[in-house]
N, C-alpha and C positions, 0 to 999 in steps of 0.2 A: 300423153305428157304430163310429167308432174307437175303441180303448182305450189310445192311446198314452200318455195322462196318467192312466189309472185303475189305482193300484196295490193294488187289492184282489184276492185269488186268484181272484176269479172275472171280474175285468174289467168293462167295461160289457158285460154278458152276451148274447151271441149266443143262437141256440136251441141250439147246439151246448153252449155253456156252461152253460144252465139245466139241459140233459140229464144234462151232468157233475154239476152241483150234485145234481139229483135222484138221480142214482145213488149219491151219499155218503150222502145222508140212506137210502136204500132199504138200503144195505150195513147202516146201524145198526138198521133196522126190522125186518130180517128175524128176528132172534131178540128183538125188542124187547117181545114180548108175554111172555116167559118170565121177566122180570125178577121176583126175590124179594128178600125181606128179610133172607135169610141164616138162619143158624143159631141165632138169640137171643142175640148177644153173646158166643159163645165161641169159642175157637179151639183146633183140634188141636194136641196136642203133637209137638213135634219139627218145626219149621215147614218146613226145607228139603226140598224133594221135587221130583220131575222136574216142567216146566212142560207142561200138556197143549195140545193144537194148539186153535186160536181155535174150530174147530167145536164143542168141548166147552165153551165157556166162554161166558158171558152178558155182553154189553157194556154199558154204561150211562156217559153223558156226565157230566163235571162239570168242575171248574176246579181247576188245580193250585195248590199253596201253597208250591211249592218255593222261590218268590223273589217279589219284588212286581211280576214281568210278568205273573202269574197267566194261563197259557195254558190255552186248552181242551182238555181231554184225555179220553179215554174208557178206562175201568177194564173190564178183562177177569175177571170174577167168577165163583168156584165154590164151594161149601162157606163160604160168610161169608168168605173170602178174596179180595183183589184179588191176581190171578197175575200179569197183565201191565198195563202202562199204554202208550197209544198217543196220538197227536194226534188231536184232533177235526178234520177236514177242513172243517168249518164255520166254524172259528175265523178271522175274516178277518185277524187279525194273523198267526198262524202257517200256515196251511194245512194243518195236519195234522203239522208238525213239533213234536218234544220233544226235550228235552235230559236230560242225565244226573239233572238234580236231580227231574225229573217221575218217574222210575224210582225215586229215593230216598224217595219218598212211602210207598212199601211197606215199606221197613226202618223207616222214622219211625214206620209205625203199630204195627209188629209187635216192637220191639226189647226185649229184656229190661230190668227195671227201670222199665218204663212203670208210671205211676200208675193205679191200677184202683179204688181204693176212697177214700173220705173218711178222712183222718187228723188226729189231733190230737195234738199233743206232749204228753209226759209227763215228759220232763225238762226242763233248761234249754235255751233258745232256741240254736238251733244245734249242739245237743249230738246229734241225730240219733236220739232217742228218741221213738217214736210208738206210739199205739194205733189200731186200725182203729174207726170209728165209722159209725154209720148215715147217711143223708142225712137223715133226720128228725132226729137228734140235731145234726148239723152245721148245719141250716138254723136250728133253734131257738136255737143259742148266737150264731150270726151275727147271725139277726134281732134277738135282744135287744139286742146291743150297737148297732146300728145305730137301732133305736127310741130307746134312750137319748139318741144324739145328737141325733137329729131333736126329741124331745121336749124336750131342753134348748135348743132354738131355736139351734143352731148347727151346721146341716147342711154348714157349710164345713169342719168337722171331720173330714168323711169325705173322704178321698182314694182315687180311682180312678186306677191308674196302669198303663198297658198299654205292650206291646213292638209287637206286629203285631195290629192289630184290623182284619179286612177284614169286619165285621159290616155295614157301610154304616149306620152310625149306631146299631145295637142296643144297645150299651153306653152310648151318650148318651142314650138313652130313659130307661135306668135311672138315670143321673147327674141327669138332668133332673126324674124323678119325684121322685127323693129331695130335690133343690134344692141339690145342691151344684155350685159351679162346677169343681171339682177332678178334672175327667176330663183326664189328664196323657198327652202321648204322647211319642214318642221323637223327633220330626221334626228337632229341633236336633241330634241327633247323627247324622242321616242327611243330610236335603237343604235345611234352611231357606235356608242362604246361597246356596243354588242357585235357590230359589223365589222369593225377595224380588226379585231384578233382574227375573226375568220377569214378576212382578205388577206392580212398578214401571212397566216399558215397556209390557205389554198389558192389564193388569187382572187383578182377582181372579179371574175365571174361566180365564184362561189360565195357571195356576201350572206347566202342564209344556207341551213343544213336542212337535210331531210332524214332524220333517224328512221331506220327501218323497225318502226315499232311492231308490226304485224309479225316479225320474225324473232324479235329479240328475247333474250333469256334473262336480261339484267338491265335495270335503268339507275344511273346515278344523276340523280336531279337537283341541280344547285340553283334555287330560286325561281325556276320555271313553274307555271302554273297552267298548263293546259286544260286542265278540268274548269278553269274558270276564265281565264284571258290570256291567250296567247297566239302568235302568228301560227295559222292553222290548226287551231286550238280544238275544233268540233272534230276535224281528221283524228287528232292525236288522242283525243277523249276515247272516241269510239275505238280505234285499234289497240290503244295502251290497256283498256277494260278487257278486249278480248284476249289479249297477250297475257293478261295476269291471271283471268277467269279460266280461260281454255287451256292454255299451255303452262302455266305455273311460273310465268315471269315474275322476278322481283322488282319491286319499286321503292326506291330510298329516297326520301325527300328533305333536304336542308332548306328550312324556311325561318322567318324570324315571327311569324305569327301562323294558327292554324287554320290554313287556306282549305279550298275545297279538295284541291290534289293533295294537300298533305294528310286530310281526313280519310282519304281512299288509299293512302300509300301503307306497303307493308310495313315500314318505317319512316316515321316522322321525328326530325330531330331539329330542336330548336337552335339554331346557330346564333351567336352573336352578329349583328349586322357588320358586313364590311369584311368578314373572315372566311369566306367561301374559298379564296384563293390559297389560304393557309392550309385548310384541310386537304385541298388536291393537291398540293405540294407535298403534303405529307404522306398521302397515299402514293404519290410517285416514290417517295422515299421506300416505302416498303417493298413496291413492286421493283424497284431497283437492287435494294439489299438482299431481297430472297431471290432475284433472278427470274421472275414472274412473266417478264417481258417477252414479246415478240422480236427477238433479236434480228431475225431475217428480215422482217417489215421494216424494221427502224434501219437498218444498214442500207436496206434497198431506197428508201424514199424519204428519210430524214435528212436534212441539209446540215447535220452536226453531229459530230462523233458520239456514239453511245456512251464510251467510256467517259468522255468530258461531261455527259449529261448526268451520268451517275454521280460524278465529284460534286457537280452543281447541287442537287438535291440533299446530299448527305446532311447538311445542315438542317434541313426541316423535318425535324422528327415528329412522330406522333405525340410525344410529351410536349414538345414546343408547341405544336397546334392546338393540343388541349389548353395549354395556358391562354393561348390569343382567341381561341373559338369558343371553349367551354364544351366542346365535343371530347368525351373520354378518349383517351389514347388506345384504350384496347378497341373501342368501336372502329376508331379509323383503321387499325390494324386488321380487324375482322372484314370490314367492307371492302379494302383494297385488296385482300385475297380473294373475296368472293367474287369481285368485279374481274380480275385477272383468269379466274378460274372459268366463268361463264363466256369470256372471249373466244372467237371474234364476235359472238351473238350477243355483244354489250355493246352499250351506248351511254355516253353522257348527255346531259341536258343542262342547258343552263338559259337565263333571261335575265331581266331585271333586277331579279334579287341579288345575282352575284355581279352585274355591269354597271349598274346604275350607282357607282361609287367612284371617289377620287382614284382608286385602285383598281377600277373594275377591268379595264382592259388587261393588265398584267393578271388580274385573277382569272379572266375567260382564258387567256392563254395558257395558263396553268391546268385549267380543266381541259381545255382540248388535248394537251399533251398526254393525258391518260388514255385516250383513244390512239394516239400514235403509238406508245409503248406498248399496248396490248394488240395492235394490229387490227383493231376493228373498223378502220378508215374504209368506207365502200364495199364491206363484207355484207352478206345476208345476216340480218339481225344487229347490225352494227351502225357506227356514225356513216350515213350516207350523205352524198351531195347531189343536189339537183341539176340537171342541164337544162334548164329554163333558158340560159341565155345563148349567146352565139358560139361558145365553147362547145355545145353538142353539133353544131355542124362540122366539126372536123372529124366525124368518125365514118368518112367515106360511105358505104351503103346505108348507114344509119341517120342520115340527114334529114332534118326537118324540113317542111315547107318554108320557104321565107316570106314572112308576115311583116307587113310594114306599110306606114302611110305612104301615099301616094305622091309623085312629086308634083312639082318640082319642088325640092326642099331647100329651106334657106341656109345660108353658109354660117350665120351666127355672128357673135361679136369677135374681134381681133384681140387678141391677148394685148394686155398693158404692158409696156416694157419701160425702164429707165430712159429718161430722155423725152418721153411723150408728154402732152398737156396733161392728161389723167393722172401719171405718177406723179408731176410736179405739185399737183394740188393736194397730195397725201401729207398727213403729218411726218414731221421729219423723222421719228423713231420707226415708223413704218418703212420710209425709204432707206433707212441705215441697213434695217434687218434684210430687204430684199437684195439690197447691193451688196450685202457681206456673203450670201449664198447664192449667186445667179445660178448655178448648175442645179439647185434644188427647185428652182421654180419652174424650170424646162418650159418656159411661154404659156405657164398656166395661169398667171397673174391677172386676175380680173378685178381686184379692188377688195376693201375691208368687208363687204358685206358678202361677196360671193365667195371670196377665198382670203379670209381673215388671216394675216401673217401671223397672229399670236397661235393660230390652231392649224399648223400645216398639215396634219394629218387628217383634218376635216376633209379635205380636198385631194390628198395624195391618190387616193384608190378611186374615190367615188365622191358624189357632190352632196356631202353630208354638211349642208350649210349650218353654221351655229346661231341659228333663229333666235335663241332666248337674247343673243346680244345685239340684234338688229336696232332697236330701238335706243340703247343706250349709244351705241357707234353711231348713230344718226345724230344723237343730242351731242355727242362730243365733236361733231363735225367731221367725222370720217368720212361720211359720205354726204353730199349735197342731194337733196331729191326735191324734184317738181311735181312728179305725178307718182303717186302710191296707189297701187290697184290691190286689193285683197280677194282672195278668192275662197269662200267656205273655211275662214281662218278665225278661229276663236281666242288669239292671243290676249285680247284685253279681258278675258276671262280666265283662260286655262293656262297661261304662261306662268313660270316663276317670276315674283313680283310683277304681276300682270298691271299693278298700277303704272309701272314705268310705260308700258304699251299705250295705256290710257293718256298718260300725261304728255307723250309726245305727240300722239294723234291729237290731241286738244290744242296744241302750239301750232298754230299757221304759219309762223315763221320756218318751222321745222318741216311740216307736211302741208304744203300750201294747197294740193287738191288730193282728195280721196275717194276711190271709187271703189265699192264693195259690192262684189258679186255673191248672192247668197241665197239661201232657201227661205230662210227665217231671219226675223228681225232678231240678230244676237247683240251682245254687248259691243262686239267689234264694229259690226254694221251700223250700229247707233252713233258711231263716232266718224261715219262717212259725210262726204258732200253729195254725192249720186248713189243710190243703190240699186243694182240691176238683180231682178229676181230670177234665180234659177231653177232648172228643172231638177227633181228628183232622179234617183237611180232607176225608179221604175217610169221614169218617162223620157229616157233619153238612150242614145247611143255609145257605146265604147268598146274598143277592142280589150280583151282580158287576156292575161297570162300571168300565171303565178306557178309557184312550187307544185309539182305533183308528190305528195307525201308517199304515194305508191310508186315513184321510182318509173313513170312511164310518162314523159311529157304530154300535154293535152293543150288546146286553145278553146276559149270560151268566148261568148258573145254577150255582151250586154245590149237589149234592145228593149225600145219602149213598148210598155203594156198598156199604157192609156197616155192621152195627150194632156199636157199641162193644163191647170185651171188659170182663169183669168189672162194675163200675157206674159207668163212665166215662159223662158226659153232656155233651151240648154245651152252650157258653155260654148259648144262648139258654134253654134249660131251667133252668139253674142260675139265671140271673138272673130269670127268670118266678118261680120257686118263692120265692127270696128277697124278690122284690117283695111276693107274697102274705103271707109271714110278717111282713114288716115292717108292711103294712097301712097304715092311715090315709089310704086314696084312691090310694096307690102302685099297688096291685094293679088298678086301672081301666085302666092304661095296658099291662097283661100280661094281658088277658082272652082267652087261648087255651089250649086243651088239647093240640091237635095242632099241631105246628110247622110241617108242611107245609102244612096249612091257613092258617096265618098267612102263609107265604110265596106261597102261591096268591092270596089276596087282596093282597099285595103288588104281585103282577104282574096284577092283574086287567084293567088297561088295555092290556096286550099284544095287539097285533091276531095272536094266535095262541092256539089252545086249550091249556091248561094241560098236558095229557098230550102234547101235541104238543112243546111247548116242552122239558119233561122228557126226551122222546126225542131231541131235537135239541142241547139243551143250549146253543144259541146262537140269537138273534134278531137279523136285521140286514135293513134294507130295501135291497135291491139297485138300486131305481129313484132311490134318494135321489141328488141330487148331490153330488160329492166336495167337501170343504171348503176349496177354493180361494177367496181373497179375500174372506172371511166379512165383512170391513168393508165391501165394496162393494155387499153386499146392501141391498135396499129396507126402509125402515121398513114394518111391516106396517101395513095400512089402519086397523085398529082401534086402533093406538097414534096415528096421525095425527090421527084424529076428535078434534077438541077440543084440540088441541096449539096451542102458540105457540111461535115461533121467536126467539132473542135476534140481533137484526141484527148485534152487534159479534162476537159467537163464533160464531154459525152453530148453537148448540146448540138442539135441538128437545126442549121440556118438555111434560109432560101432568101434571097435578094436582101440579107441583113437581118432579117427576122426569124426569130426562134419558132420552130415548128414541131419540135420533138425533142426526145431525149434517147439516146441509145443505151439499151439496158440488155447485158448479158447477149450482145451482138443482134438484138432486134431492136428496131426503131418503134418507141411508143410514145404515146401522147405526153404521159406525166401530167404535172399540174400546171396550172397557168399562172406560174410564178415566174420571176425572172431565172431561176435555176432549174425549174422544172420539178422541183421537188417540195417538201413540206417546209414551210419555213419557220421551224421551231426556233431558229436563230435568225433575226431580222437587224440589220444595221440601220434601218429606217428610223428605228427609235432613238438611238443616240444621235443621227443626223439631224433629226427635227428638233431634239432638245438644244441641240448646238444653235440651231438657227433661231431660236427663241430666248437663248440664254441661260436654259437649265442647265446645271452642272451634269455633265456626262456620268458622274459616279451618282447621280440621283437616281434612286430605283425606278422612277418614273421611265428613264432613259433605257433600261436594262434591254438588251437585244435577246435575252433568254427571260422565260416567265419567271417572275419573282413575285414576293409579296411583301408589303409594308404598311404601316399604320395608315389609316385615313388622318390626316391632320388634326381636323376638328374634334375626332374622337380622342386621339391622344392627348389633347389639351382640356378633355372634360373634367368639370369637378363632378365626380360621381355621387357625391354626397347632395348636390343640390340638382344637377342637369341629368336630362334623360336624352336616349335617342328617339327621334321623331321620324316615322316613315308613313308613306302614302301607299295605296294599292287599289286595284281595280276589282268591280263586282262583275260576275259572269252575266249579268243581264245589261250592263251598260257599256258604252264605248267612251270612255275618257268623258269630257265635257260635252260630247255632242249628243247626247241622249237624255240629257236631263228632262226634254218636254216631250219624250215618247210616252204617251199616258201609260201604257200597261206596264213599261218598264218602270216608271216613277212610282206607279202602286206598288210594286214589289220592293223597290229600293228608293226612298225619298230622303233618307236622313243619313248623316256619316258621323255616329258618337264616337267618341274617342276611347279607343280599346287600351287596356293595361292589364298585365298579370296580377293576379291576386297579392304575390308576395312583394311584388314592385308597389302596387298601391299601399300595402301597409308599411312598407319601409319608408315612404314619402307622405304617410298621413293622409292618405286621399279615399275618399268613399264613395263606394258605387253610387251611381246616378247624381253625384254633386256635379253643379256646373262649375267649371275651370276655366282659367284663362292660360293659353299656351303662348309663350313668346320665345321666338326663333332666333338664334344667333346667326352672326355672319360666318361664312366659310373661312377656311384657312388654307395655306399652301400655295402652289400656283395655280390660282385661278382668279376669275376677274373680282376686282375690290378686296384682295386678300388683306387681311390683316385690321379691317376696320373693326371697331368694337361695338359700335352702335346696333341693337337688334334690327332686324329685317322688318319684323312687324308682329302683331298678336291676333290671335282670335279666341272667341269663347263658344264652348261646347261642354254637352254632356258627357260625363265620364262612364264607360262601361267597363266594368271587371270581367275579363276572359281569360279563362283558364288555358293553358297551353302557350300561351304568347312568350316570347324571349323575355329574358331579363333586362331590366333599365331599360325598356321601350315604350312609347305610346305609338298608336298607328290611326290614321282616319283616313278614308276615302276621300276622292277629290272630285268627284263627277257631279255634284249637286251645289246647292247655293246659288242658283243664277237670280238675277234681277230683272233679265229680260227673257226672250224665248216664250212669251206667252204666259197664259194662265198655269198650264203645267210647270214648264220649267220654272218660274217664279212661286209656284205655290199660292197664286193669287186666283181665285175662282172667277173673279171679275175681270182678270186681264191686267195687263201693264199698261204703262202711260205711252207705248208705243204709237207710231203713227198712224191713226184712224185712216189717213188717206191712201194707206197701201192695203188695207184689208177690204174684204167684203164679207161681213159677217154672216150674211143669209147664204152666201155661197159655200162659206166652210162651218157653218154653224154645226155643233157639236154638244146638244143637251146634256149629254152623259157626264161631262166634265162639271158643269156646275153644279150638277145633281149629285154625283157621286165621288168627287175628289175629298174622301174623308179624312185626307191627312192634312189638309190645311188649317192653319191657324184659326181662320175664321170659322171652322166647324169644329174646333176644339182638339185639332190633331197637333204633332210636332212641327209642321211645317215641311219646307222643301230643303232643309239642310244649311249647312254653313259654308261660305267660301272661304277656304283655306290658303288659295294660291297667292294673295298678296303677301302672305307672310313667309312664302316659300323662296329662298334666296336664289338668284341667279349666280349658277356654281356650275361652269364648264369643266369638265375634267381635262387635264394637262394633255397639250399637243393634238387631242383629238375633239374636244369640243363638247362631247356627249353632256347633257344635265346631269349631275348628280342629284338625283330626286331623292335618295335616301340616306344622305350624309347629314341630315339635319341634327341640330343639338339644340334643346330646348329647355325651358323651366314650366313646371306646371303649378298653378298658384289655385288651391280652392277657393271659390266664391260663396259657395252655400253649401 
């Protein structure tokens, strides 16, 4: 059996492959019978010690939580401590590889000033004065507050706001059982501008793509950084490197700074910020002009006539794109032709560099169009789609086992409709918007925090809450809050205009009661009334599922390697106990004593014994065909029985629900869009624009991919102002890793980078201290039109060749004032609550002795907090944060 187009680590397995697979499992099972639960939740004093050989340690697989890639790993345990972390060879994404973030999970679990006991504040909120309380006392106080909200008939006044929630719906179980719609996430901060174009093109189930990098010949990368920070980055870095080195694939990267990915690309092109879509449209122009497209694929699967699309892209010439982007026209011509020639084994890639702009959604739609034009979608080596979600269960013989939380499941909150009490309490302008377009809401309306009326595409496909506006909306009175519960959330440090979060949380008239569930004493937890200590990912259970970038779905398991220190508990235990405390039927959805038994029931349909699943940590069906051309798969026989076909559209319906599409006389799956084709034309954009009062002729509202200037950039005074952007380092995970001591030792500062020619033009010197002042955004966004600056910060300037022109850039991971000695850069620690810590239990003399970068030891310190100066800037309609649209002035101080 050939394995030329199989990019799983085990291929289409031969007997030798299966023997190798079995040997990998056996390696884990040799000492699997010796697994123990550890020493009862305590850690020995003086953490650093020699690392023992593997033969003296006990292996146990789990899933890393160092970033959103969530790689399968193996922890090597002794005396209730994880001594080493290695890759799980059964993980089809990584094949047993790990990065530095996985190793940092140990420091993350053991760092000083970790929260170990429930705390209640005894001083003013934010003053840092606490007393230790029991779990029973904490549950009693919180339960009484929650019961009062529920009994008053106002469940929506309970707001649950999380940062990284990988419990696969466990927290939703809690909020649904309570009856509040306000389970708020941080997706607008991260990826909503990126996901909306994908769901518009390919349907709700395909919110993320899985490029077939193992078999590709050509990659056009617009602002993606898989070598440094990317969803699935470790997998992509490995496969992309193999493709380039072993098979001669070409990687072309458009970026504004010399990133790790740019440095290894065959071509790195320093593009002007916010112009990726212009280049993509000019490439589409070349492909259409020279008839380099795959007409058969387009005519079969695009929902828009090819001739009409050719006319649309005529205006976007390479010379026009050069004027906008700075990319030479002849380069655009050449790359477009190379991409088309490599198709279908070619793919685009994009991420925050293209999407986190005011025009980001339309830019990513333009980039996606290149794959449709050249017929690379779903093809070996092309732009493929993962079948992680329920869509994969529609392929008859290829069904995946149904893995879901055991019942009974709560029904959740009821939609709010005009005429209800909840609706009548909303501001009049919101009521008018909803009443003007009742069909658009389709009974989804849950209020301004969950389904903000100004950003309808933030909830049309998926719950992409506009988290950066939560605090301002509360301040404006759009939602009254009685109990606010945050879960591992860093908004008071990491959100744009983070000071707004701190101001609202400090105002007890707006937030009367704040419960923070967290692992460490963060800037956000510091503003709570009660803090509940959470377990780390090395100490808890979670169901796990993510894209298999090798195009064969798999299921993983996060399981505790050690018991939590002190009295820390997993969030599942915390919410279970609170549900029982609140009562009133809520407890029936949390009817379990043993968390492992709950997850065992969760995976009861898995075709593998529970103990074997725990031993392996990964399940996948190696006989399952790879997820190529899912849209051509036949409709299941059960769906065809009793169905009807619309002769005009070809849509096949059963009981009023679309189940497939007739193509050339054959019933096929198509895409999970309303028309079962690729939505290169989508009327949801102009409809949403009408809903919020944006003119339909505004390019934001275009149903077809287009490009337009970022309003803030168009208004720049280029003699005085510069673009200002942020970025991520490969060893850090946003602001969640500033206290991981080995990551911080590598990257602990965030100088301001600038190109040599830009520095000369503005009279700025390398190494000088400068002040950066950031302006307000413009256009159809929050607080548009205000002239007062957002804020300022001071930092050292670093001249870096290869930067885009008229640009400065600084990372945003550092500059903490809490998170203990490493996060704050103070070896002596912060002023956090001594009652919550046990310094003997969590002692680490290595920090006080060797944190050489701290200012007290003559170092540069732990960086500058820049997020207070970053404006709240949601993209029109979608609400994703435009992190890269900033305009600033830079003034040299010394």
